[in-house]
C-alpha angles and dihedrals in degrees: 000000000000120000122201134184126192117200138157117258106259131191112261089324127206126272095269090065091058092044086058092051091049096054097054133070092222128025113199116204106217096223097162097062119111119270113249120205119235092011135125088269090082105015145042140174131266125196112239138171088257095049131265119350128196117230108199134185112222109240132198101238102150108137090343099112098151103032119145118237091247089059095046120109138192115258098207121033091203090074093094096057091045092050093049090051089054095046091048092052093049099046104028090109095046111120095244102030095106091052094055099030097093094055097050094035089057089051096050099038095045098040115129098161116117100179109100095211092052092045090055093042092052092051092047091053091047091053091045090057092050091050095045093244109157100180116141109252121206137161131245089234087067087069138057107256119201138152134036126318095287096038092052092058094043092049089056088050092053093048089050090051090240120171093185132039115202120196141174114256094250089076093063091091093064109018113100107215091188089066090051090053091051091051093048099246120131118221128219129180126216119237112217097176127108101031112170118244121240134195103292132179116257128005132297106049115242124197098179098074133105119292087246088076091062095043096049093045102044104015117194091003090071095107089060087067094048124085103221094057091053101042113132 
């Protein structure tokens, strides 16, 4: 029984995103969706001593109102160095920052990629390798996409020979499960509740921050604080 998830490429997403990758056999990056300004596609949150801080990639959006994310580009190539400086400042005192600093420092300081989708995809693959996630990752542009919002996702599932489509709960408001039934694809919904807390810098624990927070604070024990690795 093959399980597939189809999700937009997000910037250093939170732990739940990687749990979803880990529970499926194939994770399809939906790279032909429309780019959304001020969304998780180009930004995420860091934990700081002053509270949560947005880390945003500058995007070229001038007169590009309907551009797809795989056609979206960075407007200032200096973003990577600036982001690494901020990440280092926020997490320099995290217990495992020094251990993982070289890997992420190399990515940010040597980055020459300007395409937002590929930047996100490269970071997602980097984190998957650290967490030991071996799920096959493909792109929606590898498939033929037709139909309305629900049908597009299910047509990808059928081409990927999926028996089960797994989605985050936010899609419930638009995804039509009756269409999935007619197309012979079962639907399962991720449960992102009841995540355990871990030793985190500063007060007021926050779950909805980048996966980097978990990695820098607990290191190789990160999977112990994720649900997919501990499912019975």
